[in-house]
C-alpha positions as CSV (number, residue, x, y, z in Angstrom):
1,A,-15.3,21.9,79.6
2,I,-13.9,21.7,75.7
3,R,-10.7,21.9,74.6
4,R,-9.6,23.1,71.3
5,D,-6.5,20.6,69.8
6,A,-3.7,23.9,69.9
7,L,-1.8,23.9,66.6
8,S,2.1,24.0,67.2
9,V,3.4,26.8,63.6
10,R,6.2,24.5,64.8
11,Q,4.8,21.8,63.5
12,R,3.0,23.4,60.2
13,M,6.5,24.6,58.7
14,G,6.9,21.1,58.5
15,E,3.8,19.8,57.7
16,L,4.1,23.4,54.3
17,L,7.5,22.2,53.4
18,E,6.1,18.2,53.2
19,R,3.2,20.1,51.2
20,L,6.2,22.5,49.0
21,V,8.5,18.8,48.4
22,D,8.6,19.1,44.8
23,G,10.6,21.8,44.5
24,S,6.9,23.6,41.9
25,F,5.6,27.3,42.1
26,H,2.0,26.8,44.0
27,R,-1.0,29.3,44.6
28,F,-0.7,30.0,48.7
29,E,-4.4,30.1,49.0
30,S,-4.5,26.7,48.6
31,L,-1.9,26.3,51.7
32,F,-4.3,26.4,54.2
33,T,-7.9,24.2,55.1
34,V,-11.0,26.4,55.3
35,E,-12.2,23.2,58.0
36,E,-8.9,24.8,60.4
37,G,-10.6,28.1,60.7
38,R,-9.5,31.1,62.1
39,L,-6.8,29.8,64.2
40,G,-5.6,27.3,60.6
41,V,-5.5,30.5,59.0
42,V,-3.1,31.9,61.0
43,V,-0.8,28.9,62.0
44,T,-0.6,28.8,58.7
45,F,0.4,32.0,58.0
46,L,2.5,32.5,61.1
47,G,4.2,29.4,59.2
48,V,4.7,30.7,55.9
49,L,7.0,33.9,57.1
50,E,8.8,31.8,60.0
51,L,9.7,30.0,56.5
52,A,10.2,32.8,54.7
53,K,11.9,34.3,57.6
54,E,14.6,31.3,58.0
55,R,14.7,31.1,53.2
56,L,13.3,28.2,52.9
57,L,10.4,29.8,50.5
58,D,9.7,31.6,47.6
59,I,7.5,34.0,47.4
60,V,6.9,35.5,44.5
61,Q,4.0,37.7,42.6
62,E,4.3,39.0,39.3
63,A,2.0,42.2,39.8
64,P,0.2,43.6,41.9
65,L,-3.6,42.2,42.9
66,A,-1.6,39.6,40.9
67,P,-1.7,35.8,41.7
68,I,0.7,34.8,44.8
69,Y,3.1,31.7,44.5
70,V,5.0,29.8,47.3
71,K,7.7,27.1,45.6
72,S,10.3,25.3,48.5
73,L,14.4,27.1,48.6
74,A,14.6,23.3,50.7
75,A,13.4,21.0,48.2
76,G,17.4,19.6,47.7
77,T,17.4,18.9,51.5
78,D,16.4,14.8,52.4
79,A,14.0,16.0,54.1
80,P,11.9,17.9,55.8
81,D,12.7,16.2,59.3
82,A,16.5,16.8,58.6
83,L,15.5,21.0,58.8
84,E,15.3,21.9,62.7
85,L,12.3,23.8,62.8
86,S,11.9,26.3,65.2
87,S,9.3,28.9,66.0
88,E,9.1,32.6,68.4
89,F,5.8,31.6,67.8
90,D,5.3,27.8,69.4
91,D,5.4,27.5,72.6
92,V,8.8,26.9,75.0
93,D,9.2,24.7,77.7
94,A,8.0,25.8,80.7
95,A,12.3,26.3,82.5
96,N,12.7,28.6,79.4
97,T,9.8,31.1,80.4
98,P,10.8,33.9,82.1
99,D,9.1,34.1,85.9
100,K,6.0,37.4,85.8
């Protein structure tokens, strides 16, 4: 049996903040890695959405169909690890999962 490594949205959120630590705008498509395939795209996109929801990212687009740029708003913190990142898309502790 082949088991694929699970990608964590929470972990990806931290990685995104590390990549955007300089506080400047980066092109949206530069956040994705082709080698990770569809699963990597989904996890990265969910991470971007979660960070935007937490108001840790600034996402701008000047006009329709123009490039999208992303900037970290957490650049003023000491380190991305200092932030408590959470995502509703990651697995929760088995003890906290209601019985089905």
